LOTIVO-728364 format. One record per residue (C-alpha): x, y, z; residue number from 0. Coordinates in pm, whole numbers, plus 50000, padded with zeros to 5 digits. Last residue first. Layout:
# residues N
<r px="X" py="Y" pz="Z" num="NUM"/>
...
This chain:
# residues 120
<r px="24693" py="75186" pz="61007" num="119"/>
<r px="24503" py="74946" pz="61233" num="118"/>
<r px="24470" py="74591" pz="61102" num="117"/>
<r px="24705" py="74415" pz="61344" num="116"/>
<r px="24578" py="74617" pz="61642" num="115"/>
<r px="24221" py="74504" pz="61580" num="114"/>
<r px="24329" py="74142" pz="61545" num="113"/>
<r px="24529" py="74164" pz="61871" num="112"/>
<r px="24235" py="74324" pz="62053" num="111"/>
<r px="24002" py="74052" pz="61925" num="110"/>
<r px="24243" py="73774" pz="62027" num="109"/>
<r px="24280" py="73915" pz="62379" num="108"/>
<r px="23905" py="73947" pz="62407" num="107"/>
<r px="23851" py="73584" pz="62304" num="106"/>
<r px="24106" py="73459" pz="62557" num="105"/>
<r px="23974" py="73676" pz="62840" num="104"/>
<r px="23614" py="73579" pz="62757" num="103"/>
<r px="23705" py="73209" pz="62762" num="102"/>
<r px="23852" py="73240" pz="63111" num="101"/>
<r px="23558" py="73452" pz="63229" num="100"/>
<r px="23308" py="73197" pz="63095" num="99"/>
<r px="23481" py="72908" pz="63275" num="98"/>
<r px="23503" py="73102" pz="63601" num="97"/>
<r px="23144" py="73227" pz="63580" num="96"/>
<r px="23010" py="72880" pz="63507" num="95"/>
<r px="23215" py="72725" pz="63787" num="94"/>
<r px="23102" py="72987" pz="64039" num="93"/>
<r px="22734" py="72945" pz="63943" num="92"/>
<r px="22756" py="72566" pz="63949" num="91"/>
<r px="22921" py="72574" pz="64292" num="90"/>
<r px="22654" py="72811" pz="64425" num="89"/>
<r px="22369" py="72596" pz="64294" num="88"/>
<r px="22531" py="72277" pz="64428" num="87"/>
<r px="22563" py="72414" pz="64782" num="86"/>
<r px="22925" py="72430" pz="64898" num="85"/>
<r px="23256" py="72341" pz="64738" num="84"/>
<r px="23595" py="72514" pz="64757" num="83"/>
<r px="23635" py="72506" pz="64376" num="82"/>
<r px="23947" py="72413" pz="64186" num="81"/>
<r px="23994" py="72618" pz="63872" num="80"/>
<r px="23806" py="72531" pz="63553" num="79"/>
<r px="23898" py="72313" pz="63258" num="78"/>
<r px="23726" py="72349" pz="62924" num="77"/>
<r px="23562" py="72058" pz="62742" num="76"/>
<r px="23209" py="72117" pz="62873" num="75"/>
<r px="23204" py="72486" pz="62779" num="74"/>
<r px="22861" py="72493" pz="62615" num="73"/>
<r px="22717" py="72265" pz="62883" num="72"/>
<r px="22880" py="72480" pz="63150" num="71"/>
<r px="22713" py="72792" pz="63012" num="70"/>
<r px="22368" py="72631" pz="62996" num="69"/>
<r px="22417" py="72473" pz="63341" num="68"/>
<r px="22500" py="72814" pz="63487" num="67"/>
<r px="22188" py="72960" pz="63327" num="66"/>
<r px="21974" py="72681" pz="63468" num="65"/>
<r px="22120" py="72739" pz="63815" num="64"/>
<r px="22044" py="73108" pz="63781" num="63"/>
<r px="22268" py="73407" pz="63705" num="62"/>
<r px="22244" py="73350" pz="63329" num="61"/>
<r px="21957" py="73594" pz="63290" num="60"/>
<r px="22137" py="73801" pz="63025" num="59"/>
<r px="22174" py="74113" pz="63239" num="58"/>
<r px="22275" py="73912" pz="63549" num="57"/>
<r px="22532" py="73702" pz="63363" num="56"/>
<r px="22676" py="74016" pz="63200" num="55"/>
<r px="22697" py="74193" pz="63538" num="54"/>
<r px="22884" py="73904" pz="63701" num="53"/>
<r px="23103" py="73856" pz="63392" num="52"/>
<r px="23205" py="74225" pz="63392" num="51"/>
<r px="23294" py="74220" pz="63762" num="50"/>
<r px="23494" py="73901" pz="63717" num="49"/>
<r px="23685" py="74048" pz="63421" num="48"/>
<r px="23810" py="74357" pz="63608" num="47"/>
<r px="24008" py="74522" pz="63322" num="46"/>
<r px="24046" py="74887" pz="63423" num="45"/>
<r px="24280" py="74810" pz="63712" num="44"/>
<r px="24379" py="74442" pz="63720" num="43"/>
<r px="24145" py="74142" pz="63748" num="42"/>
<r px="24243" py="73988" pz="63413" num="41"/>
<r px="24609" py="73998" pz="63526" num="40"/>
<r px="24911" py="74003" pz="63293" num="39"/>
<r px="24732" py="73924" pz="62967" num="38"/>
<r px="24442" py="74160" pz="63028" num="37"/>
<r px="24679" py="74431" pz="63151" num="36"/>
<r px="24902" py="74404" pz="62843" num="35"/>
<r px="24605" py="74382" pz="62607" num="34"/>
<r px="24441" py="74689" pz="62759" num="33"/>
<r px="24770" py="74883" pz="62750" num="32"/>
<r px="24821" py="74813" pz="62382" num="31"/>
<r px="24452" py="74854" pz="62293" num="30"/>
<r px="24420" py="75210" pz="62418" num="29"/>
<r px="24350" py="75428" pz="62719" num="28"/>
<r px="24294" py="75154" pz="62975" num="27"/>
<r px="23931" py="75238" pz="63037" num="26"/>
<r px="23850" py="75274" pz="62665" num="25"/>
<r px="24028" py="74954" pz="62564" num="24"/>
<r px="23869" py="74781" pz="62862" num="23"/>
<r px="23518" py="74888" pz="62770" num="22"/>
<r px="23533" py="74814" pz="62397" num="21"/>
<r px="23694" py="74477" pz="62464" num="20"/>
<r px="23421" py="74382" pz="62710" num="19"/>
<r px="23137" py="74485" pz="62480" num="18"/>
<r px="23278" py="74295" pz="62183" num="17"/>
<r px="23360" py="73986" pz="62389" num="16"/>
<r px="23023" py="73978" pz="62563" num="15"/>
<r px="22834" py="74013" pz="62234" num="14"/>
<r px="23040" py="73736" pz="62071" num="13"/>
<r px="22994" py="73514" pz="62376" num="12"/>
<r px="22618" py="73567" pz="62371" num="11"/>
<r px="22606" py="73492" pz="61998" num="10"/>
<r px="22812" py="73174" pz="62049" num="9"/>
<r px="22579" py="73066" pz="62331" num="8"/>
<r px="22273" py="73112" pz="62110" num="7"/>
<r px="22435" py="72917" pz="61828" num="6"/>
<r px="22526" py="72635" pz="62066" num="5"/>
<r px="22166" py="72630" pz="62188" num="4"/>
<r px="22042" py="72599" pz="61830" num="3"/>
<r px="22296" py="72324" pz="61760" num="2"/>
<r px="22190" py="72112" pz="62060" num="1"/>
<r px="22463" py="72061" pz="62316" num="0"/>
C-alpha cells in the first residue's frame, strides 16, 4: 500500500476507534462495562460492532467494491473468518467489514484500557 493511502487508512481507523469507544462507553454506562462487553461479545447489547462498521463504511464511502479493496489492502496481513461465497463484490464487502470490525474491536479495547489506566 502506498504511504499516503496507509496514512489515510490510519486516520480513518483512528476516527472510527475514537467514535466507537465514546459511544460504547456511554451506552454501557462506563469503561469497565464497555470493555467487559466488548471483550466477551462485540455484538452484545450496547456494543454492536457490526452495526457501527456498516454505518461507518457508508458515511466514509467505503461501502463500494473499491472501498472494500482499500480496506483489505490496508489489512492484507490479517486473517478473516470463513466466508460463504457469492458474488465477488459481496464477498469483498463482507471480508472488508469483518477485517475492519476485528481491528476496531482490538483498537477500541486498547483505548479503553489506556483511558482507564490514566483516570484518577
